[in-house]
C-alpha positions as a Markdown table, in Angstrom:
| # | Residue | x | y | z |
|---|---|---|---|---|
| 1 | Unk | -60.3 | -116.5 | -117.8 |
| 2 | Unk | -57.3 | -117.7 | -119.9 |
| 3 | Unk | -58.6 | -120.6 | -122.0 |
| 4 | Unk | -55.7 | -121.6 | -124.4 |
| 5 | Unk | -52.6 | -121.7 | -122.4 |
| 6 | Unk | -49.9 | -124.2 | -121.4 |
| 7 | Unk | -50.7 | -125.6 | -118.0 |
| 8 | Unk | -48.0 | -127.1 | -115.9 |
| 9 | Unk | -48.3 | -129.3 | -112.8 |
| 10 | Unk | -45.0 | -129.7 | -111.0 |
| 11 | Unk | -44.9 | -132.6 | -108.6 |
| 12 | Unk | -42.6 | -131.7 | -105.7 |
| 13 | Unk | -41.2 | -134.8 | -104.1 |
| 14 | Unk | -39.2 | -132.8 | -101.5 |
| 15 | Unk | -36.1 | -134.4 | -100.3 |
| 16 | Unk | -36.3 | -135.1 | -96.6 |
| 17 | Unk | -33.6 | -132.7 | -95.4 |
| 18 | Unk | -34.9 | -129.9 | -97.6 |
| 19 | Unk | -38.3 | -130.1 | -96.0 |
| 20 | Unk | -36.8 | -130.4 | -92.5 |
| 21 | Unk | -35.6 | -126.8 | -92.8 |
| 22 | Unk | -39.3 | -125.8 | -92.7 |
| 23 | Unk | -40.1 | -127.8 | -89.5 |
| 24 | Unk | -39.4 | -127.2 | -85.9 |
| 25 | Unk | -39.0 | -129.0 | -82.5 |
| 26 | Unk | -40.3 | -132.5 | -82.3 |
| 27 | Unk | -41.3 | -132.5 | -86.0 |
| 28 | Unk | -37.6 | -131.7 | -87.0 |
| 29 | Unk | -36.2 | -134.5 | -84.8 |
| 30 | Unk | -38.7 | -137.0 | -86.2 |
| 31 | Unk | -38.0 | -136.0 | -89.8 |
| 32 | Unk | -34.2 | -136.2 | -89.3 |
| 33 | Unk | -34.5 | -139.7 | -87.8 |
| 34 | Unk | -36.6 | -140.7 | -90.7 |
| 35 | Unk | -34.2 | -139.2 | -93.2 |
| 36 | Unk | -31.1 | -140.8 | -91.6 |
| 37 | Unk | -32.7 | -144.3 | -91.2 |
| 38 | Unk | -31.4 | -146.9 | -93.7 |
| 39 | Unk | -33.7 | -147.4 | -96.7 |
| 40 | Unk | -35.7 | -150.7 | -96.4 |
| 41 | Unk | -35.9 | -151.0 | -100.2 |
| 42 | Unk | -34.7 | -149.2 | -103.3 |
| 43 | Unk | -38.2 | -147.7 | -103.7 |
| 44 | Unk | -37.5 | -145.4 | -100.7 |
| 45 | Unk | -34.6 | -143.7 | -102.5 |
| 46 | Unk | -35.4 | -139.9 | -103.0 |
| 47 | Unk | -37.1 | -139.4 | -106.4 |
| 48 | Unk | -36.6 | -136.2 | -108.4 |
| 49 | Unk | -39.6 | -134.1 | -109.0 |
| 50 | Unk | -41.7 | -134.8 | -112.1 |
| 51 | Unk | -43.0 | -132.2 | -114.6 |
| 52 | Unk | -46.6 | -132.9 | -115.6 |
| 53 | Unk | -48.3 | -131.3 | -118.5 |
| 54 | Unk | -52.0 | -130.4 | -118.5 |
| 55 | Unk | -53.1 | -130.3 | -122.2 |
| 56 | Unk | -54.5 | -126.8 | -123.2 |
| 57 | Unk | -58.2 | -126.5 | -123.5 |
| 58 | Unk | -61.3 | -124.5 | -122.7 |
| 59 | Unk | -62.1 | -126.4 | -119.5 |
| 60 | Unk | -60.8 | -128.8 | -116.9 |
| 61 | Unk | -59.0 | -131.9 | -118.3 |
| 62 | Unk | -59.3 | -135.4 | -117.0 |
| 63 | Unk | -55.8 | -135.2 | -115.5 |
| 64 | Unk | -52.2 | -134.2 | -116.0 |
| 65 | Unk | -50.0 | -136.2 | -118.5 |
| 66 | Unk | -46.4 | -137.1 | -117.5 |
| 67 | Unk | -43.5 | -135.4 | -119.2 |
| 68 | Unk | -40.4 | -136.8 | -117.7 |
| 69 | Unk | -38.1 | -135.7 | -114.9 |
| 70 | Unk | -37.1 | -132.1 | -114.2 |
| 71 | Unk | -34.7 | -132.5 | -111.3 |
| 72 | Unk | -35.3 | -131.3 | -107.8 |
| 73 | Unk | -37.8 | -128.6 | -106.5 |
| 74 | Unk | -35.4 | -125.7 | -107.3 |
| 75 | Unk | -36.4 | -126.1 | -111.0 |
| 76 | Unk | -40.0 | -125.8 | -110.0 |
| 77 | Unk | -39.1 | -122.6 | -108.1 |
| 78 | Unk | -37.5 | -121.1 | -111.2 |
| 79 | Unk | -40.6 | -121.9 | -113.3 |
| 80 | Unk | -42.9 | -120.5 | -110.6 |
| 81 | Unk | -41.0 | -117.2 | -110.5 |
| 82 | Unk | -41.3 | -116.9 | -114.3 |
| 83 | Unk | -45.0 | -117.5 | -114.3 |
| 84 | Unk | -45.6 | -115.0 | -111.5 |
| 85 | Unk | -43.5 | -112.3 | -113.3 |
| 86 | Unk | -45.8 | -112.8 | -116.3 |
| 87 | Unk | -48.7 | -111.7 | -114.2 |
| 88 | Unk | -50.2 | -115.2 | -113.8 |
| 89 | Unk | -51.6 | -117.0 | -110.7 |
| 90 | Unk | -49.8 | -120.0 | -109.3 |
| 91 | Unk | -51.1 | -122.7 | -106.9 |
| 92 | Unk | -48.7 | -123.6 | -104.1 |
| 93 | Unk | -48.5 | -125.7 | -101.0 |
| 94 | Unk | -48.3 | -124.0 | -97.7 |
| 95 | Unk | -48.0 | -125.1 | -94.1 |
| 96 | Unk | -51.8 | -125.2 | -93.7 |
| 97 | Unk | -53.7 | -125.7 | -96.9 |
| 98 | Unk | -53.1 | -125.2 | -100.7 |
| 99 | Unk | -53.1 | -121.6 | -101.8 |
| 100 | Unk | -53.1 | -119.6 | -104.9 |
| 101 | Unk | -50.7 | -116.7 | -105.2 |
| 102 | Unk | -49.6 | -113.8 | -107.4 |
| 103 | Unk | -47.4 | -110.7 | -107.2 |
| 104 | Unk | -49.1 | -108.4 | -104.8 |
| 105 | Unk | -47.8 | -105.3 | -106.5 |
| 106 | Unk | -49.4 | -106.4 | -109.8 |
| 107 | Unk | -52.9 | -105.0 | -110.0 |
| 108 | Unk | -54.1 | -107.1 | -112.9 |
| 109 | Unk | -52.9 | -110.3 | -111.2 |
| 110 | Unk | -54.8 | -109.3 | -108.1 |
| 111 | Unk | -58.0 | -108.9 | -110.2 |
| 112 | Unk | -57.3 | -112.3 | -111.7 |
| 113 | Unk | -57.2 | -114.0 | -108.3 |
| 114 | Unk | -60.6 | -112.6 | -107.5 |
| 115 | Unk | -62.0 | -113.8 | -110.8 |
| 116 | Unk | -60.6 | -117.3 | -110.4 |
| 117 | Unk | -62.1 | -117.8 | -107.0 |
| 118 | Unk | -65.3 | -116.0 | -107.7 |
| 119 | Unk | -64.4 | -114.0 | -104.6 |
| 120 | Unk | -66.3 | -110.9 | -103.4 |
| 121 | Unk | -64.0 | -107.9 | -103.9 |
| 122 | Unk | -64.7 | -106.6 | -100.4 |
| 123 | Unk | -62.9 | -109.7 | -98.9 |
| 124 | Unk | -59.2 | -109.0 | -98.4 |
| 125 | Unk | -56.2 | -111.0 | -99.6 |
| 126 | Unk | -53.3 | -111.8 | -97.3 |
| 127 | Unk | -49.7 | -111.1 | -98.1 |
| 128 | Unk | -46.8 | -113.5 | -97.9 |
| 129 | Unk | -43.2 | -112.5 | -97.5 |
| 130 | Unk | -40.0 | -114.5 | -97.1 |
| 131 | Unk | -38.4 | -113.0 | -94.0 |
| 132 | Unk | -39.5 | -111.3 | -90.7 |
| 133 | Unk | -37.5 | -108.3 | -91.8 |
| 134 | Unk | -39.8 | -107.8 | -94.8 |
| 135 | Unk | -42.8 | -107.3 | -92.5 |
| 136 | Unk | -41.5 | -103.8 | -91.5 |
| 137 | Unk | -41.5 | -102.7 | -95.1 |
| 138 | Unk | -45.2 | -103.4 | -95.7 |
| 139 | Unk | -46.7 | -103.0 | -92.2 |
| 140 | Unk | -46.8 | -100.6 | -89.3 |
| 141 | Unk | -45.6 | -103.1 | -86.7 |
| 142 | Unk | -46.9 | -102.6 | -83.1 |
| 143 | Unk | -45.3 | -105.5 | -81.4 |
| 144 | Unk | -41.7 | -106.4 | -80.5 |
| 145 | Unk | -39.5 | -108.2 | -83.0 |
| 146 | Unk | -39.5 | -111.2 | -80.7 |
| 147 | Unk | -43.3 | -111.5 | -81.0 |
| 148 | Unk | -42.9 | -111.7 | -84.7 |
| 149 | Unk | -40.2 | -114.3 | -84.5 |
| 150 | Unk | -42.1 | -116.4 | -82.0 |
| 151 | Unk | -45.1 | -116.6 | -84.3 |
| 152 | Unk | -43.4 | -116.7 | -87.8 |
| 153 | Unk | -42.7 | -118.7 | -89.8 |
| 154 | Unk | -45.8 | -120.5 | -88.8 |
| 155 | Unk | -49.6 | -121.1 | -89.5 |
| 156 | Unk | -50.5 | -117.6 | -88.3 |
| 157 | Unk | -51.6 | -114.4 | -90.2 |
| 158 | Unk | -50.8 | -111.2 | -88.4 |
| 159 | Unk | -52.9 | -108.1 | -89.2 |
| 160 | Unk | -51.4 | -104.7 | -89.0 |
| 161 | Unk | -52.0 | -101.3 | -90.5 |
| 162 | Unk | -50.5 | -101.3 | -94.0 |
| 163 | Unk | -47.6 | -99.1 | -95.1 |
| 164 | Unk | -47.5 | -96.9 | -98.3 |
| 165 | Unk | -45.2 | -99.5 | -99.9 |
| 166 | Unk | -48.1 | -101.9 | -100.7 |
| 167 | Unk | -50.1 | -101.8 | -103.9 |
| 168 | Unk | -53.1 | -99.5 | -103.4 |
| 169 | Unk | -55.2 | -101.9 | -105.5 |
| 170 | Unk | -54.6 | -104.6 | -102.9 |
| 171 | Unk | -57.5 | -104.4 | -100.4 |
| 172 | Unk | -58.3 | -100.8 | -101.2 |
| 173 | Unk | -61.3 | -100.8 | -98.8 |
| 174 | Unk | -59.1 | -101.1 | -95.7 |
| 175 | Unk | -56.0 | -99.7 | -94.1 |
| 176 | Unk | -55.2 | -103.1 | -92.6 |
| 177 | Unk | -53.3 | -106.1 | -94.2 |
| 178 | Unk | -52.7 | -109.6 | -93.0 |
| 179 | Unk | -49.2 | -110.9 | -93.5 |
| 180 | Unk | -47.9 | -114.4 | -93.4 |
| 181 | Unk | -44.6 | -116.4 | -93.6 |
| 182 | Unk | -45.8 | -120.0 | -94.0 |
| 183 | Unk | -43.6 | -122.6 | -92.5 |
| 184 | Unk | -43.1 | -124.3 | -95.8 |
| 185 | Unk | -39.7 | -124.2 | -97.6 |
| 186 | Unk | -41.1 | -123.8 | -101.1 |
| 187 | Unk | -43.3 | -120.8 | -100.6 |
| 188 | Unk | -40.8 | -119.1 | -98.3 |
| 189 | Unk | -38.1 | -119.4 | -100.9 |
| 190 | Unk | -40.5 | -118.3 | -103.6 |
| 191 | Unk | -41.3 | -115.1 | -101.7 |
| 192 | Unk | -37.6 | -114.6 | -101.1 |
| 193 | Unk | -36.6 | -115.0 | -104.7 |
| 194 | Unk | -39.4 | -112.8 | -106.0 |
| 195 | Unk | -38.1 | -110.1 | -103.6 |
| 196 | Unk | -41.6 | -108.6 | -103.3 |
| 197 | Unk | -44.8 | -109.6 | -101.5 |
| 198 | Unk | -47.1 | -112.3 | -102.7 |
| 199 | Unk | -50.8 | -112.0 | -102.5 |
| 200 | Unk | -52.1 | -115.3 | -101.0 |
| 201 | Unk | -55.5 | -116.9 | -100.6 |
| 202 | Unk | -56.9 | -120.4 | -100.4 |
| 203 | Unk | -57.0 | -122.6 | -103.5 |
| 204 | Unk | -60.7 | -123.1 | -103.8 |
| 205 | Unk | -63.8 | -121.4 | -105.1 |
| 206 | Unk | -65.1 | -118.9 | -102.7 |
| 207 | Unk | -67.1 | -120.4 | -99.8 |
| 208 | Unk | -66.0 | -123.9 | -100.7 |
| 209 | Unk | -63.9 | -126.2 | -98.5 |
| 210 | Unk | -60.2 | -125.5 | -98.4 |
| 211 | Unk | -58.0 | -128.0 | -100.1 |
| 212 | Unk | -55.2 | -130.4 | -99.0 |
| 213 | Unk | -54.3 | -131.9 | -102.4 |
| 214 | Unk | -54.0 | -130.4 | -105.9 |
| 215 | Unk | -56.7 | -132.9 | -107.1 |
| 216 | Unk | -59.2 | -131.2 | -104.7 |
| 217 | Unk | -59.0 | -127.9 | -106.7 |
| 218 | Unk | -58.7 | -129.5 | -110.2 |
| 219 | Unk | -61.6 | -127.3 | -111.4 |
| 220 | Unk | -59.3 | -124.3 | -111.0 |
| 221 | Unk | -56.4 | -125.7 | -113.0 |
| 222 | Unk | -57.4 | -124.2 | -116.4 |
| 223 | Unk | -57.4 | -120.7 | -114.9 |
| 224 | Unk | -53.9 | -121.0 | -113.4 |
| 225 | Unk | -50.5 | -120.5 | -114.9 |
| 226 | Unk | -48.9 | -123.2 | -112.8 |
| 227 | Unk | -49.8 | -125.7 | -110.1 |
| 228 | Unk | -47.0 | -126.8 | -107.8 |
| 229 | Unk | -47.9 | -130.1 | -106.1 |
| 230 | Unk | -46.1 | -130.7 | -102.8 |
| 231 | Unk | -48.2 | -133.8 | -102.0 |
| 232 | Unk | -51.0 | -134.0 | -99.4 |
| 233 | Unk | -50.9 | -131.4 | -96.6 |
| 234 | Unk | -51.5 | -132.6 | -93.0 |
| 235 | Unk | -53.9 | -135.4 | -92.0 |
| 236 | Unk | -56.7 | -135.4 | -94.4 |
| 237 | Unk | -59.0 | -137.3 | -92.0 |
| 238 | Unk | -58.9 | -134.5 | -89.4 |
| 239 | Unk | -61.3 | -131.6 | -90.1 |
| 240 | Unk | -59.1 | -129.2 | -88.2 |
| 241 | Unk | -56.4 | -129.6 | -90.9 |
| 242 | Unk | -58.7 | -127.6 | -93.2 |
| 243 | Unk | -59.1 | -124.6 | -90.9 |
| 244 | Unk | -56.3 | -122.5 | -92.4 |
| 245 | Unk | -54.1 | -120.1 | -90.5 |
| 246 | Unk | -55.0 | -118.4 | -87.3 |
| 247 | Unk | -55.7 | -114.7 | -88.0 |
| 248 | Unk | -54.9 | -112.3 | -85.3 |
| 249 | Unk | -55.3 | -108.5 | -85.3 |
| 250 | Unk | -52.3 | -106.7 | -83.7 |
| 251 | Unk | -53.1 | -103.2 | -84.9 |
| 252 | Unk | -53.5 | -101.8 | -81.4 |
| 253 | Unk | -50.4 | -101.7 | -79.3 |
| 254 | Unk | -50.5 | -104.0 | -76.3 |
| 255 | Unk | -53.7 | -105.7 | -77.5 |
| 256 | Unk | -54.7 | -108.6 | -79.7 |
| 257 | Unk | -58.0 | -109.9 | -81.1 |
| 258 | Unk | -58.7 | -113.2 | -82.9 |
| 259 | Unk | -60.3 | -112.7 | -86.3 |
| 260 | Unk | -60.2 | -116.4 | -87.2 |
| 261 | Unk | -59.3 | -119.2 | -84.7 |
| 262 | Unk | -57.7 | -121.3 | -87.4 |
| 263 | Unk | -55.4 | -124.2 | -86.7 |
| 264 | Unk | -53.0 | -122.6 | -84.3 |
| 265 | Unk | -55.4 | -120.8 | -81.9 |
| 266 | Unk | -54.0 | -122.2 | -78.6 |
| 267 | Unk | -50.4 | -121.8 | -79.5 |
| 268 | Unk | -50.9 | -118.2 | -80.7 |
| 269 | Unk | -52.8 | -117.1 | -77.5 |
| 270 | Unk | -50.1 | -118.7 | -75.4 |
| 271 | Unk | -47.4 | -116.7 | -77.1 |
| 272 | Unk | -49.2 | -113.4 | -77.2 |
| 273 | Unk | -50.9 | -113.4 | -73.8 |
| 274 | Unk | -48.8 | -115.6 | -71.5 |
| 275 | Unk | -45.3 | -115.1 | -73.0 |
| 276 | Unk | -45.5 | -111.4 | -74.1 |
| 277 | Unk | -48.3 | -110.0 | -71.9 |
| 278 | Unk | -50.6 | -108.8 | -74.6 |
| 279 | Unk | -54.3 | -108.5 | -73.5 |
| 280 | Unk | -57.3 | -109.6 | -75.4 |
| 281 | Unk | -59.1 | -106.6 | -76.9 |
| 282 | Unk | -62.7 | -106.4 | -75.9 |
């Protein structure tokens, strides 16, 4: 565990139209109406992101201390890329829950994620990429391109056989890998800019409840290189918001099986079974 290191907490106050790019359907229409509505008061004017500094120390601190404005979220993106390229672990918002991520091709960073979470090394990490086209590089895809595009970006993890391109130290105990493209503009852009896969798992100690705000995993801050705060995720009063992504195994052509129901079970089954004719593997 790194104990004497600068800790940064970047508060992302995403501008409405930037976030809209990560939404779809009724969510997009609602968000655009909200964005185009006249502001009722000056307080509703979009506010730049704030850079917060967590004082260095051997353990969790009482909380971050403000350090002035840093402009919009693109500056947070630049900082996150730098930290990842140094082999550190970064906490990020996704479309489901908060996650921690590192470069999947960096074996030392992979080990660090397991140490931070206290995670059993026989439990796999998912991989996040920026575009559907990237999936073909790291997985042996068994479904049509349209199936991929109907499910991703979105709150779904697709499990395929891995390709030789992936780091052999990532999940060395299995020839499968789960791959994600979260429907969140920040982490999508982060994966795109890094131009390599990101290992991704939930931002919590192993076996503990998943987190919807950065404060809920404050005990992990001292072990992280950066915490990117995109605000609360989902409706915190609804237990289903903490379920994480739906994980579906597509390793067998024409078949699917649900590994974890997650938060998008019904929509995923509808797409796979009713729209594309895949059958449930017994």
